[in-house]
C-alpha positions in Angstrom: -98.2 -44.8 9.8 -97.3 -47.0 7.0 -98.1 -45.1 3.5 -100.1 -47.7 0.8 -97.5 -48.2 -2.9 -100.0 -45.7 -4.4 -99.3 -43.3 -2.0 -95.7 -43.4 -2.1 -95.8 -43.9 -6.0 -97.1 -40.1 -6.0 -94.9 -38.8 -3.7 -92.3 -40.2 -5.4 -93.3 -39.1 -8.7 -94.7 -35.1 -6.9 -90.9 -35.2 -5.4 -89.2 -36.0 -9.2 -91.2 -32.7 -10.9 -90.4 -30.1 -8.6 -88.9 -27.9 -9.3 -87.6 -25.6 -7.1 -86.1 -21.9 -8.2 -81.6 -22.1 -8.9 -79.7 -23.2 -5.8 -82.2 -24.4 -4.0 -82.1 -28.2 -3.0 -85.1 -30.6 -3.3 -84.5 -33.8 -0.8 -87.4 -36.6 0.3 -86.3 -37.0 3.8 -88.6 -39.8 5.1 -91.6 -39.4 3.0 -91.4 -35.7 3.8 -90.5 -32.7 1.1 -88.1 -30.8 2.0 -86.4 -27.4 -0.1 -83.7 -25.9 1.3 -82.3 -22.0 0.5 -78.6 -21.9 -0.7 -76.4 -21.5 2.4 -74.6 -18.6 3.0 -70.5 -17.1 3.7 -70.3 -18.6 6.4 -72.1 -21.9 5.4 -70.1 -21.9 2.3 -66.8 -21.6 4.9 -67.1 -23.8 7.1 -67.8 -26.5 4.2 -64.3 -25.7 2.5 -62.5 -25.4 5.4 -63.4 -29.1 6.6 -63.1 -30.7 2.6 -59.2 -28.9 2.4 -58.5 -30.4 5.6 -59.5 -33.5 4.7 -58.1 -33.2 1.0 -54.4 -32.6 2.6 -54.5 -34.7 5.4 -56.7 -37.9 5.3 -54.5 -41.0 5.4 -57.0 -42.8 2.5 -57.3 -39.9 -0.6 -60.7 -39.0 -1.0 -62.1 -37.7 -3.6 -65.2 -35.2 -2.7 -68.6 -34.0 -4.1 -70.6 -30.7 -3.1 -74.1 -31.4 -3.0 -74.4 -34.9 -4.7 -77.9 -36.1 -4.6 -77.6 -40.1 -3.1 -81.3 -42.1 -3.0 -81.0 -43.9 0.4 -83.4 -47.3 1.5 -86.5 -45.5 3.5 -87.6 -47.2 6.5 -89.6 -49.3 4.9 -93.0 -47.3 5.6 -92.0 -44.6 3.0 -90.4 -44.1 -0.6 -86.2 -44.2 -0.6 -85.1 -41.2 0.9 -83.5 -38.4 -1.3 -80.8 -36.8 0.3 -78.5 -34.5 -0.4 -75.5 -33.5 1.6 -73.0 -30.7 1.9 -70.4 -32.8 1.2 -70.1 -36.4 0.4 -66.1 -37.8 0.8 -65.3 -41.4 -0.6 -61.8 -43.3 -1.3 -60.6 -42.2 -4.4 -59.6 -46.0 -5.3 -63.3 -46.9 -5.5 -64.1 -44.4 -8.0 -68.0 -44.0 -6.8 -68.3 -40.5 -8.5 -67.8 -41.6 -11.7 -70.5 -42.5 -14.2 -73.1 -42.0 -10.9 -76.4 -41.0 -11.9 -78.1 -37.9 -10.2 -79.2 -39.9 -7.0 -76.8 -42.0 -6.7 -76.8 -45.0 -3.9 -74.5 -44.5 -0.6 -72.1 -47.7 -1.3 -68.4 -46.2 -0.7 -69.5 -43.0 0.4 -67.2 -43.2 4.0 -68.4 -39.8 5.6 -71.3 -37.1 5.2 -71.0 -33.3 6.1 -74.1 -31.8 6.9 -73.8 -27.9 8.0 -76.6 -26.6 9.5 -77.6 -22.3 9.8 -79.2 -21.0 12.7 -82.6 -21.9 13.4 -82.2 -25.4 11.9 -85.6 -27.6 12.3 -84.0 -30.4 14.8 -86.1 -32.6 14.1 -85.6 -32.5 10.6 -81.1 -32.9 11.0 -82.4 -36.2 13.4 -84.5 -37.4 10.2 -81.2 -36.8 8.0 -79.2 -38.5 10.4 -81.5 -41.8 10.5 -81.5 -42.4 6.5 -77.6 -42.0 6.2 -77.3 -44.8 9.3 -79.8 -46.5 7.5 -77.5 -46.2 4.6 -74.9 -48.0 6.4 -72.5 -44.6 5.5 -70.4 -45.2 8.1 -69.5 -41.6 9.5 -71.6 -38.5 9.4 -69.8 -35.2 10.0 -72.5 -32.4 11.3 -71.3 -28.9 11.9 -74.0 -27.2 13.8 -73.1 -23.2 13.6 -76.1 -22.0 15.6 -74.6 -24.2 18.1 -70.9 -23.7 17.3 -70.4 -27.2 17.9 -69.4 -30.0 15.8 -70.3 -33.7 16.1 -69.0 -36.9 14.1 -71.7 -39.7 14.1 -70.1 -42.9 13.9 -71.4 -47.0 14.3 -74.5 -46.5 12.7 -77.2 -48.6 13.6 -80.5 -50.0 12.1 -81.7 -46.8 12.3 -79.3 -44.2 14.4 -76.0 -43.8 14.6 -74.8 -46.1 17.7 -72.0 -43.8 18.8 -71.6 -39.6 18.4 -68.6 -36.5 19.9 -69.5 -33.8 20.3 -66.5 -31.0 20.1 -67.1 -26.9 20.5 -65.7 -25.1 17.4 -61.8 -24.4 18.1 -61.2 -28.3 19.6 -60.4 -31.0 17.3 -62.1 -33.8 16.6 -60.6 -37.4 15.9 -61.4 -38.6 12.6 -61.4 -42.6 12.2 -60.1 -44.4 9.6 -60.0 -44.5 6.7 -59.2 -40.5 7.6 -57.0 -41.3 10.5 -56.5 -37.4 11.0 -58.3 -34.7 14.1 -59.7 -32.8 12.3 -58.9 -29.0 13.2 -62.1 -26.6 14.3 -60.6 -23.5 15.4 -61.2 -21.6 12.0 -65.2 -22.5 11.9 -64.8 -19.6 14.3 
């Protein structure tokens, strides 16, 4: 149900004034304030292993920002989404992180990475994916630790990605241009 302009303004103000414990992420996803605790060591390991491969093997030199806030256009019925991927990758030549506000737009972002812990809500994961697709972010890489699978979403549409590939941990998953390499997931086990 569409929210009134006053309700959307109040929600956005509440979101911006929300105080969370250190290390927690506070996001506004499709009109819902979401608080996420810090990841554990296995979460950090997954993030590190993916980032290392992208930096070393990508066909285009990439910058990476960990937990960078993205302000993405909402679906029109809620305020703009404020999402914090686990990692955000963009070509170095675009220099999108330099001088960026805490909540930057998604223009120039090539890939966002989300690592889901066990027991994460499927609805929340889907909502995040819709935010990225609406913003036109070309690639979304989702690592589901509870099912030991990696999914690459591509071809962003109006409200979701139109294509995806899923591989179990231990199998490679191809990352298309501008990355142009096969991501090895064997060390995510």
